[in-house]
N, C-alpha and C positions, 0 to 999 in steps of 0.2 A: 504495498501500499504507500506509506511514507517512509524516505528513507533520512534516519537521523542525520544533522550536523551537528557535528560537538561545538560546543562553547558558542552558538550562535541563540542571538534575540534571550528568551527565556528560559537561559541556561542550557538547556538543548533544541536546536530548531528542527522542523521537520519540512523536508520538501515538499510545497504544494499545501501549507497552510501558515496560518497567523496564531501571533502569541496577542492576547488581550490584556490591560493593565491589571488583573489577577493572576497571569501565568498563566492561563488556561491556552490549550491549543483548539483550534475548530478551521476547517478546512477553510481556503483562501477562493475568494472570490476571485474574478479577473482583475487587474489591476487597471485594466481600460475601463470596465464596469465601474469601478469606483471612482476613477477619476474623472468618466463623464458625469452630465449632470443634464435633467429635461429640459430646463429651459433659465432664464436668467433665477437670482433671489427675491423673492415676491417684494421683500421689502426695499430693493434698491432699483426696481424695474427702470426706471425713466433715466439714469445714470448709465445703466446698465447698457440700454438698447445704442448709446452710440456706436461700439464694435457690434454689440449683439445683434444690430440690424444685418449683419455680414453671413451670418449664420448659415450653411448650405453650402452646396457645392456649384463651382463657377469654372466656366472655361476662360483659360488666359493666353490674351495674345502679348508674350513677353518677347520686347525690345529694349536691348541692352550692347552697353558697351563694350567689346573684350578688350583685351589687355594691351592689344596693339593698336587699340583707337578706332578700328572698325565696329561696325554694327550688326548685330545680329538678331534675327527674330524667330523664335519657337513657339509652339503650341505646349500648354502645359494646364495644369487644373491645379485649384486651390480650395480647398475645402474648412471649413473653419465649423467650429462645434461649440459648445458650453462643457465646461469644466469646472473642478473646485466647487461644490456646492452650487454652481452658476455665479459667482463670484468673479470668474475669468472667462475669457473666451481665446481658444488656441486653435491655431491654425496649423495647418500640414501644405507645404507649396510641391506637387509633385509633376514629374514628367511622365505621361505615359510607355516611354519607352526607356527612360534610366531610372524610376523610381523617385522615391522622396529625396529633394532637395535640402530642406530644412523646416523647421518648426518655428512657429511663435506664438508665445505667450504674454496675453495681455491683462492684467491684474489691475480692477479699480480699486483706489487708493481711498477710501469715503471720509477719511480727515482730512488729507490734501486735496480732495476733490479732482485727482489728476489718475492717469493710467501707469503704472511701470511694465514696461516691456520690453519681453528680449527676445531676440530673433538668435537662434542657433544653425550654423549647418556645419555638423563635424567634419563632413568630407569634404569640404574647401576649409576647414578651418576657420570658418567665419563667424564673430560672436558679437550682437550689437546691443547695447542696452541704451535705452530711450525713454522718457516722457511725452505721455501723448495728451492731445486735448481737443478740444473742439475746433473747428476751423470754417465757418460758413456753413454749406451743406456737406462737408466732409470732417476729417481729423489730419492735424499736423502732430508728427513725433520729431524728437529730436533728442541726439544723444551722443552717444561715442564707440568705437568698436574697440575691440581689444587692443589694437596696434595702433590705438588714440585719433584715429581718422574719425573724424567730424560726419556724422551721418544724418540728413533730415528726409524724411520720407512723408509724403501727404498721399491722402485718400481725398478724392474730390467729384463733382457730377454721381456724387452718390444717389441711387436709385433703389427701388427693390429690385430691379431686373439687371442693372449694371452700376458698374463704378469704375473710375480709373485710379491706378496708384503710380508715384512718381518718386524717383529716388535721385537724391543729389548726394554727393560727398567732397570732403575738403582735407586736405592736410593740415596740421596744427597749425594754426595761424593764416593759414590759405584761404582762397574765396571758393565757395560752392561752383561745384560742376555736375551739371546735369548728366546721369549715368543710367537714366532705365526708366522705362514707363511700361507699364500693363495695362491693357484694356479688357475688362473682367466683363463678362454677362452670364445670368443665373444660368445653371443645367447642365 
């Protein structure tokens, strides 16, 4: 049934199980079932819908600048969903041919009234932390990558069936340069 793991968790762990605070073991639910949520936290629906309106699956036309300065366009998918008890929105950007490219988690800070946002692309070693806020009909996110590069990302023209995402980067102390644009349609 379960294999013991010496010295893990509540004195001795078992593959396929979890330990509660009392030290009792019980069968583990899928991590994705625990992570996922059926919708926004009911006490903060209005604030959470800033990014919550993106929940669902989107077809993306992704146009970006390559390392040699040329522009490339690819078709991808972007899937958004509720997580962490409905207090966060997580997405996965993926290519039907190459698989997942990365994930973003957006957590609403009820005290500061901003979104804490983290993009992670472990395949390419790109990690960006940002703060997000409403900006007209969309959202503006600003922050830095792990290498110190400044990043400014914006969602605009957001409707129930489409949006545009644009990204700019800047070296520390440098000017922002346009580097990427994604046109999304729902479904």
